N, C-alpha and C positions, 0 to 999 in steps of 0.2 A: 504495499501500498504503499502511497505516495503522502507524506505530509508537506505541509508547508516551508518545515527546516529541510527538506530533503531538495537537494540540488536537482537542477532539472539534466536529466540525460541527454547527449548529444540527438536532435531529430534532424532529419533531413525531409524537404520537400518532397513528394514524390504523387503520382497517381496511385490511390489505393481502392479497390474495388469494395465495396459495400455488399452486405450478404446478399439484400433484395436487388442485383446487379447492376446497380449504377455505381460509376466512377465518380470520388470525390478528390479534389486534389488539397492537400493538406500536410500537416507538418506530421512524419511518419516517426513515433518513437520506439526505441531500442530494447523499449521493456518485454518481459516476461509475459505470455500471455496463458490465461488461466483456461483449463481442458474446455469447457464449450465454445472459447475462442478458437481454439485450435481446430477444433472437430470444424468449426463453421469456415475456418481458413483452407482447409482441408478440404473444403466440398469446392470452393472456389477454384482452387489449382487443379482440381480433378475434373470441373466443368471444362475449365481452360483448355487442360491438356487433349481431353475426348474431344474437341474441336479442333485441334491440330490434323493438318492435311495428314496423308498416309506417307506420300514421298519425303514430306520433313521428318515426321516420327520416324519413318528408315533410315533415313540419312542420321540423324542425332543417336540412335540406337546403333549402327555401325560406328560411330566416331565412339561412343561410350565403350562398346566392346574391344576396338582398339586400345582406349585409354587403362582398362584393366586389362587387358593383356600386357600393356609396358611395364605397369605396375608389376603385375606378376613376373615376369621375366627378369625384369629389375631384381626384385625380393631375391631371386632363384639366385640368381649371379651371385649378388652380395652376401646372401644364406653359404653359398657353397666355397666362395672366398674367405668368409669370415670363419668357418667352423674351426679351423687347425689353429687359428689368431687368439680367437677371444673365447670364453667361458660362452655354455651352453643358453644360461639364460640372456646374455646380453647379446648373442649372436638373435635369438628369437626377437629380442627387443626392438633391434637393427631390422630385420627383415619386417616384422609389422610396421615400422614409420617408412620404410621406402616404398612398400606395396600402397601406404595410406598416398602417397602421391598420385597414384592412377587414380585415385577416388577424386583428389584436389582436382587432376585434368578434367573429371566428368561434371565437376561442379562448378567450375569457374567456364567452362566453355560451354555449361547448359545442357551439354547430352541428356540422351534419356536413356537411364536404365531401366529393367524391368521391375525391378525392386521402389523404384520412385512412382513408377505408374501404379502399384498395387493401391496409391492412395483416391484413385478413381473408383476406388468401390464405396467411398464414401458418398461421392455425389451420386453413384447410382442407386445408392440405399435411399438418397433423400430424393430420388426418381428427378432428378435433375439432368442424367446421362441414361441414354438407351441400353440396353445388354448388345446392342449389336455396335455401335461407338463403343464401351469397353471393350467389349471381345476383338474387334479392329484395332484396336489402340494396342493390346496385350500381342494381339495375332502379328503384329509388324515390328513392335519393340522387342521379342522374346527370340526370336530366330535369327533376326538381324544381329542382337546384341552377341550372343552364343556364334555364330558364324565367323564375324569378326576376330573374337577371341579364340576360336579354333582355328582361325587361317593365321593369326598373327603366331599362335607359339607353335604353330605346326611347321612355318615357316622360319624360324629361329631357334628351334631344337638342333641339339648338335648332330642328332642322328639323319637330321633331315638335309642339312647341308654336306655332312660326309656325303653320304649316297648321292645327292646330286653332284658333286666334283666327281665322285667316282664314276659315274653314268657319263658326265660329258668327256673325261679323259679314256673311256673306254674300258675300264677296268672294275666294272659292277660285276660282283659275283651274286650270285644266289643262293640263299639261306638254306 
């Protein structure tokens, strides 16, 4: 709760959608929201996400998969290199830290991870989004994220690069 002695937190002027769908221009505070306000905000965001065009959602989901794949590749590389030099707990902490850089890329770029699109169900429960739009969004974001992730990890694996180099030189052997 804010009292008269509590200093105001920094605010920025931004367009903020109200629960009734209108957009108001005014100061946005960085205060924490109460649970009913969080639920209302989830409905607003879910409604906006469900109205995004399929191509845009697909492109942003591919981007999210690539970012998560980069974070996973970076974490694997750091973990493998640090395993002999650092204690186990420090290595795990370092791996977690570098993997989170992939998540930071997702947030900064505004990419669409399926986990973030799960909040559309809140708008569906409030009957502001149709089941068709909900499934369309999930149907484009999930396979796109997984495709980009698997493509990136497959192309960066040592086995894939070794076998492709051997195939180019004509020295490929069959297992």
